[in-house]
MARKOLVO-587697 format. One record per residue: residue number from 1; residue in one letter; chain; x, y, z of N, C-alpha, C in turn. Coordinates in pm, whole numbers. Layout:
[ropa NUM,'a','A',[X,Y,Z],[X,Y,Z],[X,Y,Z]] ...
END
This chain:
[ropa 1,'m','A',[76,-121,-7],[-3,11,14],[78,107,16]] [ropa 2,'n','A',[63,227,-82],[108,350,-68],[54,416,54]] [ropa 3,'q','A',[118,562,75],[81,626,193],[-87,683,203]] [ropa 4,'t','A',[-136,710,88],[-269,742,56],[-364,619,96]] [ropa 5,'e','A',[-312,497,57],[-392,375,66],[-387,329,216]] [ropa 6,'k','A',[-267,364,287],[-261,319,440],[-349,414,508]] [ropa 7,'f','A',[-358,559,467],[-444,654,539],[-565,586,545]] [ropa 8,'q','A',[-638,591,379],[-746,531,396],[-784,409,448]] [ropa 9,'r','A',[-700,318,475],[-731,187,556],[-763,201,703]] [ropa 10,'l','A',[-657,299,757],[-663,325,881],[-815,379,926]] [ropa 11,'r','A',[-838,492,844],[-948,549,858],[-1065,460,853]] [ropa 12,'a','A',[-1066,386,775],[-1198,288,762],[-1213,203,852]] [ropa 13,'l','A',[-1104,154,917],[-1113,68,1036],[-1172,119,1153]] [ropa 14,'h','A',[-1194,263,1150],[-1271,332,1273],[-1407,341,1250]] [ropa 15,'t','A',[-1454,271,1117],[-1610,300,1098],[-1670,138,1100]] [ropa 16,'s','A',[-1595,65,1166],[-1668,-65,1186],[-1757,-78,1298]] [ropa 17,'s','A',[-1844,-161,1284],[-1929,-164,1414],[-1873,-234,1529]] [ropa 18,'e','A',[-1761,-311,1512],[-1700,-343,1655],[-1550,-267,1639]] [ropa 19,'a','A',[-1522,-256,1766],[-1406,-188,1797],[-1260,-275,1743]] [ropa 20,'f','A',[-1182,-208,1688],[-1065,-296,1643],[-921,-260,1729]] [ropa 21,'v','A',[-865,-353,1717],[-719,-339,1805],[-626,-263,1740]] [ropa 22,'l','A',[-584,-167,1803],[-445,-120,1732],[-306,-149,1831]] [ropa 23,'p','A',[-236,-230,1818],[-144,-261,1918],[-23,-157,1884]] [ropa 24,'n','A',[66,-155,2005],[166,-63,2009],[288,-143,2005]] [ropa 25,'a','A',[374,-116,1879],[497,-172,1854],[612,-41,1943]] [ropa 26,'w','A',[700,-100,1953],[832,-42,2043],[933,-28,1940]] [ropa 27,'d','A',[959,-116,1844],[1080,-124,1763],[1066,-210,1621]] [ropa 28,'a','A',[1139,-216,1543],[1083,-298,1415],[1066,-425,1437]] [ropa 29,'g','A',[1121,-494,1518],[1109,-621,1560],[973,-668,1609]] [ropa 30,'s','A',[943,-559,1707],[803,-583,1778],[704,-585,1656]] [ropa 31,'a','A',[688,-452,1565],[658,-432,1464],[607,-582,1377]] [ropa 32,'l','A',[711,-636,1330],[712,-754,1240],[616,-860,1334]] [ropa 33,'l','A',[646,-881,1449],[575,-973,1521],[429,-955,1516]] [ropa 34,'l','A',[396,-839,1539],[245,-810,1561],[176,-797,1415]] [ropa 35,'a','A',[258,-781,1304],[206,-775,1181],[192,-948,1167]] [ropa 36,'s','A',[258,-1020,1195],[238,-1147,1158],[114,-1196,1232]] [ropa 37,'l','A',[72,-1144,1344],[-49,-1221,1399],[-165,-1173,1357]] [ropa 38,'g','A',[-154,-1077,1229],[-290,-1071,1166],[-380,-912,1190]] [ropa 39,'f','A',[-259,-840,1305],[-337,-723,1296],[-359,-632,1195]] [ropa 40,'e','A',[-475,-553,1191],[-473,-457,1055],[-389,-334,1078]] [ropa 41,'a','A',[-349,-280,1151],[-251,-157,1170],[-178,-171,1285]] [ropa 42,'l','A',[-86,-66,1308],[8,-39,1424],[-18,115,1473]] [ropa 43,'a','A',[39,92,1601],[80,227,1653],[213,225,1716]] [ropa 44,'t','A',[263,314,1728],[415,344,1813],[354,367,1954]] [ropa 45,'t','A',[465,329,2035],[451,366,2194],[581,434,2224]] [ropa 46,'s','A',[577,581,2267],[677,638,2315],[750,566,2447]] [ropa 47,'a','A',[651,514,2525],[699,433,2674],[770,308,2628]] [ropa 48,'g','A',[722,199,2514],[792,78,2488],[925,153,2445]] [ropa 49,'y','A',[920,239,2370],[1052,316,2292],[1181,311,2400]] [ropa 50,'a','A',[1096,404,2511],[1158,462,2626],[1251,331,2707]] [ropa 51,'f','A',[1175,265,2740],[1222,147,2833],[1345,70,2736]] [ropa 52,'s','A',[1334,50,2594],[1417,-31,2503],[1559,39,2523]] [ropa 53,'v','A',[1550,185,2530],[1684,263,2543],[1701,321,2678]] [ropa 54,'g','A',[1645,240,2784],[1690,268,2912],[1650,419,2941]] [ropa 55,'k','A',[1542,468,2911],[1502,601,2964],[1333,589,3012]] [ropa 56,'r','A',[1312,681,3087],[1189,694,3133],[1088,755,3024]] [ropa 57,'d','A',[976,727,3049],[854,785,2923],[830,923,2976]] [ropa 58,'s','A',[886,1039,2874],[864,1155,2916],[881,1264,2773]] [ropa 59,'s','A',[791,1360,2748],[828,1437,2625],[924,1521,2658]] [ropa 60,'t','A',[995,1518,2794],[1101,1626,2813],[1240,1512,2805]] [ropa 61,'g','A',[1216,1384,2813],[1326,1315,2814],[1346,1227,2657]] [ropa 62,'l','A',[1243,1255,2592],[1263,1190,2455],[1258,1311,2348]] [ropa 63,'s','A',[1346,1303,2275],[1325,1382,2158],[1256,1387,2036]] [ropa 64,'r','A',[1198,1476,1985],[1109,1473,1867],[1209,1373,1776]] [ropa 65,'d','A',[1334,1403,1732],[1396,1319,1618],[1411,1194,1662]] [ropa 66,'e','A',[1412,1157,1812],[1449,990,1818],[1324,951,1805]] [ropa 67,'i','A',[1209,992,1865],[1094,930,1848],[1052,929,1690]] [ropa 68,'l','A',[1078,992,1615],[1039,990,1456],[1114,899,1422]] [ropa 69,'e','A',[1269,898,1448],[1351,790,1392],[1287,657,1426]] [ropa 70,'n','A',[1275,644,1551],[1205,497,1612],[1072,462,1514]] [ropa 71,'a','A',[986,548,1502],[866,530,1417],[876,516,1278]] [ropa 72,'s','A',[1019,563,1220],[1048,525,1066],[1102,395,1047]] [ropa 73,'q','A',[1157,344,1150],[1179,208,1160],[1095,125,1147]] [ropa 74,'i','A',[991,143,1220],[867,61,1218],[811,78,1095]] [ropa 75,'v','A',[768,219,1033],[722,203,918],[775,130,796]] [ropa 76,'a','A',[906,127,833],[996,94,710],[976,-86,712]] [ropa 77,'v','A',[950,-145,808],[938,-298,807],[804,-362,764]] [ropa 78,'t','A',[682,-259,759],[559,-329,741],[497,-229,633]] [ropa 79,'d','A',[398,-313,589],[304,-248,460],[172,-227,551]] [ropa 80,'l','A',[173,-220,681],[65,-184,751],[52,-52,777]] [ropa 81,'p','A',[-66,35,780],[-67,184,827],[-32,176,993]] [ropa 82,'v','A',[69,295,1020],[85,310,1132],[72,441,1191]] [ropa 83,'s','A',[16,452,1313],[-31,565,1370],[107,605,1470]] [ropa 84,'g','A',[148,739,1507],[259,755,1596],[233,824,1709]] [ropa 85,'d','A',[262,772,1830],[267,839,1964],[368,956,1963]] [ropa 86,'l','A',[301,1084,1944],[393,1193,1926],[365,1295,2059]] [ropa 87,'e','A',[337,1226,2157],[365,1293,2295],[301,1444,2296]] [ropa 88,'d','A',[322,1528,2354],[282,1653,2338],[302,1733,2237]] [ropa 89,'g','A',[355,1680,2115],[345,1749,2007],[530,1806,2002]] [ropa 90,'f','A',[580,1773,2116],[730,1836,2120],[733,1961,2120]] [ropa 91,'g','A',[652,2034,2198],[643,2188,2219],[540,2226,2252]] [ropa 92,'a','A',[550,2343,2358],[417,2379,2397],[341,2461,2301]] [ropa 93,'s','A',[415,2524,2201],[308,2633,2107],[237,2536,1987]] [ropa 94,'p','A',[135,2589,1938],[73,2536,1823],[154,2503,1706]] [ropa 95,'e','A',[229,2602,1706],[346,2575,1580],[411,2429,1593]] [ropa 96,'a','A',[488,2402,1702],[533,2302,1747],[477,2183,1702]] [ropa 97,'c','A',[353,2208,1741],[243,2039,1711],[233,2060,1565]] [ropa 98,'a','A',[211,2154,1493],[203,2156,1352],[341,2091,1297]] [ropa 99,'k','A',[458,2127,1297],[570,2101,1269],[583,1937,1289]] [ropa 100,'t','A',[549,1910,1420],[560,1756,1419],[477,1692,1356]] [ropa 101,'i','A',[351,1739,1309],[259,1609,1217],[319,1645,1084]] [ropa 102,'e','A',[382,1761,1041],[435,1754,895],[578,1677,903]] [ropa 103,'m','A',[636,1651,1008],[765,1565,999],[731,1434,1015]] [ropa 104,'a','A',[609,1395,1109],[565,1260,1119],[479,1209,962]] [ropa 105,'s','A',[430,1278,921],[381,1259,770],[488,1214,690]] [ropa 106,'q','A',[610,1289,682],[700,1292,586],[788,1159,616]] [ropa 107,'i','A',[768,1089,722],[840,958,746],[747,856,735]] [ropa 108,'g','A',[627,877,658],[531,776,648],[432,737,753]] [ropa 109,'l','A',[419,812,862],[321,788,944],[202,820,872]] [ropa 110,'v','A',[57,766,884],[-46,804,861],[-148,853,964]] [ropa 111,'g','A',[-116,846,1081],[-178,887,1194],[-106,931,1310]] [ropa 112,'g','A',[-151,1015,1415],[-72,1034,1524],[-139,1105,1652]] [ropa 113,'t','A',[-96,1101,1763],[-167,1145,1866],[-77,1289,1906]] [ropa 114,'i','A',[-178,1361,1993],[-118,1492,2052],[-195,1496,2179]] [ropa 115,'e','A',[-123,1528,2270],[-151,1544,2389],[-168,1666,2442]] [ropa 116,'d','A',[-256,1671,2565],[-270,1806,2639],[-187,1834,2754]] [ropa 117,'a','A',[-92,1746,2784],[-23,1735,2896],[100,1833,2896]] [ropa 118,'t','A',[141,1896,2970],[239,1984,2959],[392,1924,3016]] [ropa 119,'g','A',[385,1824,3095],[505,1775,3153],[545,1850,3251]] [ropa 120,'n','A',[459,1932,3309],[528,2019,3423],[414,1968,3541]] [ropa 121,'t','A',[476,1887,3643],[409,1864,3781],[309,1965,3824]] [ropa 122,'d','A',[370,2103,3845],[273,2168,3910],[169,2250,3810]] [ropa 123,'a','A',[170,2223,3699],[51,2251,3602],[58,2156,3491]] [ropa 124,'p','A',[17,2045,3537],[21,1927,3409],[-85,1954,3297]] [ropa 125,'i','A',[-153,2002,3289],[-238,2010,3179],[-258,2158,3124]] [ropa 126,'f','A',[-251,2142,2951],[-242,2293,2922],[-403,2379,2942]] [ropa 127,'e','A',[-407,2484,2966],[-534,2552,2978],[-599,2550,2845]] [ropa 128,'m','A',[-736,2536,2879],[-823,2484,2755],[-818,2545,2640]] [ropa 129,'s','A',[-811,2689,2635],[-807,2745,2509],[-668,2728,2436]] [ropa 130,'h','A',[-548,2727,2490],[-420,2695,2461],[-424,2553,2395]] [ropa 131,'a','A',[-468,2454,2467],[-466,2302,2445],[-547,2307,2285]] [ropa 132,'v','A',[-700,2372,2283],[-746,2381,2169],[-674,2447,2051]] [ropa 133,'e','A',[-615,2553,2042],[-518,2600,1963],[-424,2499,1894]] [ropa 134,'r','A',[-365,2455,2028],[-263,2323,1969],[-314,2220,1858]] [ropa 135,'i','A',[-457,2182,1897],[-525,2083,1808],[-551,2130,1690]] [ropa 136,'e','A',[-594,2259,1683],[-640,2331,1565],[-517,2368,1462]] [ropa 137,'a','A',[-396,2365,1545],[-274,2393,1439],[-235,2237,1385]] [ropa 138,'a','A',[-279,2139,1469],[-236,2012,1432],[-324,1950,1322]] [ropa 139,'v','A',[-459,2006,1327],[-529,1982,1232],[-511,2016,1113]] [ropa 140,'e','A',[-492,2142,1101],[-457,2231,984],[-321,2148,914]] [ropa 141,'a','A',[-238,2133,962],[-112,2053,930],[-148,1910,864]] [ropa 142,'a','A',[-266,1832,942],[-253,1735,890],[-379,1722,774]] [ropa 143,'r','A',[-424,1828,745],[-545,1826,653],[-510,1765,516]] [ropa 144,'d','A',[-401,1822,431],[-367,1782,318],[-282,1680,296]] [ropa 145,'r','A',[-262,1584,438],[-127,1496,439],[-168,1382,467]] [ropa 146,'n','A',[-289,1325,434],[-346,1209,456],[-300,1133,604]] [ropa 147,'f','A',[-322,1237,686],[-294,1195,824],[-409,1197,924]] [ropa 148,'l','A',[-434,1080,984],[-559,1076,1106],[-495,1130,1242]] [ropa 149,'l','A',[-573,1257,1273],[-519,1320,1408],[-590,1278,1500]] [ropa 150,'t','A',[-541,1198,1640],[-602,1183,1751],[-559,1273,1854]] [ropa 151,'a','A',[-673,1347,1942],[-632,1442,2006],[-672,1355,2169]] [ropa 152,'r','A',[-574,1357,2267],[-564,1298,2387],[-606,1405,2489]] [ropa 153,'a','A',[-696,1401,2580],[-710,1479,2699],[-658,1366,2830]] [ropa 154,'e','A',[-576,1437,2896],[-460,1345,2978],[-498,1369,3139]] [ropa 155,'n','A',[-614,1426,3152],[-666,1440,3298],[-607,1326,3380]] [ropa 156,'f','A',[-669,1213,3362],[-706,1094,3436],[-579,1044,3471]] [ropa 157,'i','A',[-477,1056,3359],[-321,1000,3391],[-252,1084,3426]] [ropa 158,'c','A',[-292,1238,3452],[-207,1313,3537],[-263,1367,3675]] [ropa 159,'g','A',[-349,1278,3741],[-410,1313,3874],[-533,1383,3874]] [ropa 160,'r','A',[-600,1445,3756],[-688,1519,3745],[-841,1434,3738]] [ropa 161,'t','A',[-896,1343,3801],[-997,1270,3779],[-1138,1341,3766]] [ropa 162,'d','A',[-1153,1448,3668],[-1235,1514,3636],[-1300,1465,3515]] [ropa 163,'l','A',[-1419,1354,3529],[-1461,1327,3395],[-1529,1456,3296]] [ropa 164,'a','A',[-1586,1526,3359],[-1672,1664,3321],[-1595,1717,3227]] [ropa 165,'d','A',[-1478,1746,3289],[-1390,1856,3225],[-1298,1770,3126]] [ropa 166,'t','A',[-1283,1626,3156],[-1220,1551,3049],[-1326,1554,2915]] [ropa 167,'i','A',[-1444,1553,2921],[-1559,1553,2822],[-1524,1678,2759]] [ropa 168,'r','A',[-1552,1803,2846],[-1535,1949,2788],[-1412,1935,2663]] [ropa 169,'r','A',[-1306,1889,2726],[-1195,1904,2636],[-1205,1784,2516]] [ropa 170,'l','A',[-1252,1703,2498],[-1302,1611,2410],[-1357,1681,2293]] [ropa 171,'q','A',[-1486,1739,2348],[-1566,1827,2270],[-1517,1899,2201]] [ropa 172,'a','A',[-1422,1981,2275],[-1352,2094,2220],[-1276,2061,2111]] [ropa 173,'f','A',[-1193,1931,2152],[-1095,1889,2014],[-1154,1825,1910]] [ropa 174,'e','A',[-1285,1789,1922],[-1373,1753,1816],[-1426,1846,1718]] [ropa 175,'a','A',[-1472,1969,1791],[-1513,2100,1739],[-1373,2149,1658]] [ropa 176,'a','A',[-1257,2105,1697],[-1125,2178,1656],[-1098,2097,1513]] [ropa 177,'g','A',[-1148,2001,1484],[-1123,1909,1370],[-1065,1768,1387]] [ropa 178,'a','A',[-1015,1740,1506],[-973,1611,1557],[-1039,1488,1488]] [ropa 179,'d','A',[-988,1409,1438],[-1065,1266,1381],[-1084,1173,1486]] [ropa 180,'v','A',[-1011,1160,1600],[-1016,1047,1669],[-1012,1123,1822]] [ropa 181,'l','A',[-1070,1086,1914],[-1075,1140,2091],[-1024,1024,2156]] [ropa 182,'y','A',[-923,1074,2261],[-849,958,2335],[-842,1046,2466]] [ropa 183,'a','A',[-910,934,2589],[-887,993,2709],[-834,873,2782]] [ropa 184,'p','A',[-680,872,2801],[-630,739,2877],[-668,761,3003]] [ropa 185,'g','A',[-671,635,3079],[-710,642,3207],[-849,624,3268]] [ropa 186,'l','A',[-931,639,3174],[-1078,591,3230],[-1103,507,3321]] [ropa 187,'p','A',[-1158,517,3454],[-1165,417,3540],[-1240,319,3556]] [ropa 188,'d','A',[-1352,321,3428],[-1451,208,3428],[-1529,191,3293]] [ropa 189,'l','A',[-1589,108,3285],[-1681,91,3160],[-1774,207,3169]] [ropa 190,'e','A',[-1851,222,3254],[-1924,362,3277],[-1885,459,3227]] [ropa 191,'a','A',[-1749,510,3285],[-1701,633,3222],[-1666,633,3074]] [ropa 192,'i','A',[-1619,521,3051],[-1596,497,2897],[-1738,499,2817]] [ropa 193,'r','A',[-1830,448,2865],[-1961,451,2797],[-2003,643,2780]] [ropa 194,'t','A',[-1996,695,2905],[-2034,822,2896],[-1948,901,2794]] [ropa 195,'v','A',[-1820,884,2816],[-1735,976,2678],[-1775,943,2539]] [ropa 196,'c','A',[-1814,825,2526],[-1842,761,2387],[-1994,843,2363]] [ropa 197,'r','A',[-2064,861,2424],[-2227,914,2401],[-2186,1055,2392]] [ropa 198,'a','A',[-2075,1130,2467],[-2084,1256,2456],[-2008,1347,2343]] [ropa 199,'v','A',[-1948,1269,2258],[-1910,1287,2139],[-1936,1205,2016]] [ropa 200,'s','A',[-1901,1265,1887],[-1947,1175,1769],[-1858,1133,1708]] [ropa 201,'k','A',[-1703,1167,1723],[-1596,1122,1662],[-1544,974,1719]] [ropa 202,'p','A',[-1495,909,1656],[-1416,787,1718],[-1365,772,1834]] [ropa 203,'v','A',[-1388,714,1927],[-1298,689,2049],[-1220,595,2061]] [ropa 204,'n','A',[-1078,605,2120],[-988,521,2159],[-1003,503,2301]] [ropa 205,'v','A',[-948,392,2323],[-963,343,2471],[-804,255,2472]] [ropa 206,'v','A',[-734,331,2568],[-624,200,2613],[-636,68,2736]] [ropa 207,'m','A',[-592,-4,2687],[-608,-121,2788],[-456,-169,2797]] [ropa 208,'g','A',[-451,-231,2940],[-332,-253,2972],[-245,-186,3075]] [ropa 209,'l','A',[-333,-54,3084],[-253,53,3152],[-313,25,3312]] [ropa 210,'s','A',[-414,-35,3326],[-454,-51,3456],[-529,-199,3482]] [ropa 211,'s','A',[-575,-222,3603],[-638,-335,3619],[-806,-373,3563]] [ropa 212,'l','A',[-804,-246,3465],[-958,-261,3395],[-975,-371,3302]] [ropa 213,'t','A',[-1047,-492,3310],[-1053,-591,3248],[-1175,-602,3151]] [ropa 214,'c','A',[-1201,-470,3084],[-1312,-514,2994],[-1250,-592,2861]] [ropa 215,'s','A',[-1328,-653,2761],[-1306,-709,2667],[-1348,-629,2538]] [ropa 216,'v','A',[-1280,-673,2439],[-1313,-601,2285],[-1472,-599,2289]] [ropa 217,'a','A',[-1546,-700,2326],[-1705,-699,2292],[-1747,-600,2407]] [ropa 218,'d','A',[-1708,-605,2544],[-1747,-488,2616],[-1730,-348,2560]] [ropa 219,'l','A',[-1607,-336,2520],[-1555,-196,2480],[-1646,-165,2358]] [ropa 220,'s','A',[-1674,-242,2249],[-1738,-218,2119],[-1883,-199,2172]] [ropa 221,'e','A',[-1955,-234,2270],[-2089,-221,2303],[-2124,-95,2392]] [ropa 222,'a','A',[-1981,-56,2446],[-1965,75,2514],[-1958,194,2414]] [ropa 223,'g','A',[-1951,163,2273],[-1940,262,2150],[-1784,318,2142]] [ropa 224,'v','A',[-1703,226,2185],[-1536,247,2175],[-1535,192,2012]] [ropa 225,'a','A',[-1443,273,1933],[-1420,247,1783],[-1279,188,1793]] [ropa 226,'r','A',[-1168,205,1884],[-1017,159,1877],[-988,153,1993]] [ropa 227,'i','A',[-903,36,2033],[-841,6,2145],[-705,-25,2122]] [ropa 228,'s','A',[-630,45,2196],[-483,46,2201],[-428,2,2297]] [ropa 229,'v','A',[-272,-45,2325],[-249,-106,2444],[-122,-35,2519]] [ropa 230,'g','A',[-104,102,2473],[25,168,2481],[148,85,2502]] [ropa 231,'g','A',[216,112,2635],[356,45,2647],[300,-97,2746]] [ropa 232,'s','A',[202,-151,2738],[186,-280,2812],[227,-380,2729]] [ropa 233,'f','A',[230,-411,2623],[302,-495,2536],[439,-523,2561]] [ropa 234,'a','A',[499,-379,2569],[649,-389,2583],[679,-439,2758]] [ropa 235,'r','A',[590,-376,2842],[597,-416,2968],[588,-568,2996]] [ropa 236,'a','A',[465,-614,2917],[473,-775,2929],[605,-842,2881]] [ropa 237,'a','A',[649,-810,2766],[778,-861,2718],[902,-835,2819]] [ropa 238,'i','A',[917,-713,2883],[995,-708,2989],[985,-789,3088]] [ropa 239,'g','A',[873,-832,3131],[805,-891,3262],[862,-1027,3240]] [ropa 240,'a','A',[828,-1102,3129],[877,-1215,3071],[1041,-1235,3077]] [ropa 241,'m','A',[1127,-1123,3053],[1266,-1118,3046],[1341,-1143,3177]] [ropa 242,'v','A',[1254,-1051,3263],[1278,-1041,3425],[1237,-1186,3491]] [ropa 243,'r','A',[1136,-1248,3448],[1099,-1372,3510],[1202,-1481,3507]] [ropa 244,'a','A',[1230,-1489,3335],[1368,-1592,3317],[1486,-1534,3379]] [ropa 245,'a','A',[1527,-1412,3390],[1643,-1384,3438],[1656,-1416,3614]] [ropa 246,'r','A',[1553,-1397,3673],[1551,-1432,3807],[1530,-1578,3829]] [ropa 247,'e','A',[1488,-1658,3752],[1492,-1804,3754],[1639,-1845,3765]] [ropa 248,'v','A',[1721,-1780,3656],[1861,-1799,3639],[1926,-1790,3758]] [ropa 249,'r','A',[1912,-1645,3769],[2000,-1587,3906],[1962,-1659,4036]] [ropa 250,'q','A',[1821,-1699,4019],[1805,-1738,4187],[1794,-1926,4190]] [ropa 251,'h','A',[1762,-1961,4092],[1765,-2123,4092],[1872,-2192,4001]] [ropa 252,'g','A',[1908,-2105,3912],[2039,-2181,3840],[1948,-2255,3739]] [ropa 253,'t','A',[1845,-2253,3701],[1761,-2330,3602],[1737,-2235,3494]] [ropa 254,'f','A',[1669,-2310,3364],[1670,-2250,3262],[1505,-2301,3181]] [ropa 255,'t','A',[1423,-2326,3278],[1293,-2382,3220],[1238,-2285,3151]] [ropa 256,'y','A',[1270,-2158,3176],[1195,-2044,3093],[1172,-2066,2947]] [ropa 257,'a','A',[1296,-2146,2905],[1308,-2171,2729],[1200,-2233,2722]] [ropa 258,'g','A',[1120,-2291,2772],[1000,-2375,2705],[904,-2301,2667]] [ropa 259,'d','A',[889,-2176,2715],[796,-2083,2669],[825,-1976,2595]] [ropa 260,'a','A',[985,-1980,2555],[1014,-1881,2443],[998,-1915,2301]] [ropa 261,'i','A',[967,-1818,2226],[949,-1855,2101],[1076,-1932,2017]] [ropa 262,'p','A',[1020,-2038,1959],[1139,-2091,1866],[1230,-2008,1784]] [ropa 263,'d','A',[1344,-2068,1778],[1432,-1943,1693],[1376,-1965,1528]] [ropa 264,'a','A',[1339,-2094,1492],[1277,-2114,1351],[1169,-2017,1342]] [ropa 265,'a','A',[1087,-2021,1453],[956,-1929,1407],[998,-1799,1395]] [ropa 266,'i','A',[1062,-1728,1497],[1109,-1620,1473],[1188,-1559,1372]] [ropa 267,'r','A',[1267,-1647,1320],[1362,-1615,1182],[1261,-1607,1049]] [ropa 268,'q','A',[1140,-1706,1066],[1044,-1697,950],[976,-1563,949]] [ropa 269,'i','A',[979,-1474,1068],[918,-1350,1087],[1000,-1213,1038]] [ropa 270,'m','A',[1119,-1240,1095],[1204,-1126,1089],[1258,-1102,943]] [ropa 271,'l','A',[1325,-996,911],[1353,-967,780],[1493,-1063,761]] [ropa 272,'p','A',[1530,-1086,606],[1645,-1166,602],[1786,-1064,613]] [ropa 273,'t','A',[1898,-1106,653],[2007,-997,656],[2120,-1068,563]] [ropa 274,'k','A',[2206,-1015,514],[2297,-1032,450],[2394,-1152,497]] [ropa 275,'d','A',[2408,-1132,626],[2506,-1245,665],[2396,-1365,731]] [ropa 276,'t','A',[2368,-1488,674],[2264,-1571,748],[2348,-1699,785]] [ropa 277,'q','A',[2483,-1674,775],[2576,-1811,817],[2565,-1840,969]] [ropa 278,'r','A',[2566,-1755,1077],[2591,-1749,1190],[2458,-1778,1263]] [ropa 279,'e','A',[2443,-1846,1374],[2315,-1855,1440],[2371,-1862,1596]] [ropa 280,'d','A',[2310,-1780,1680],[2345,-1798,1824],[2217,-1855,1876]] 
END
């Protein structure tokens, strides 16, 4: 698929009667694994990428260049549409958000998210009018670029458990032209249902962030269009590695290998390299 076709495919996935899962890859290898399992589109994850390079997930700790370089590696290995985790747009100004959308489109992303979080613990959320201006600028940048813009209201993961304000923000982002709306950290299915009823654009819900145990069917019934997993697949992979390492360190055994994906299977998924003679 070319970039226009990928954009059209991603947009069409949001119109199904059942929510679709948009899993988050953190590098080229995880993207290939997810694609091999039949997912129809992918997203990136700043958290998963941060873990892989030994950093904390933070818009102040991760540069736009490195996030886009990571995303470009994911785009390069799959023919699936990819939506990028673009943090806060890598700058407080509307102009910074617009520039990030332009750069994201140039590397082949056909969608991406912009948050209303500031990264400042004393004032964690942008004031409403400024948050809307940022989304308006991102929408304008996305307009002629085959780019599906998701606007995120970060209240609940920034300690502001105000559902009414979250809905007001999502409604304002919808009015500003955002294609998809997203409020990570909603506490339960009823809150999710309330958000979906309050807006007319597709809603993304993230799973794996908390102990919330809704199924795809539950979320579809509540009105959700798209389900992402954030950094939780990356954390699950790290968890498996830590369990294996603890077994070896504490017990001197290697039974973890029984659950590992066979080398032959993963070799079938990964791209071939010029040097295929050595096997470790």
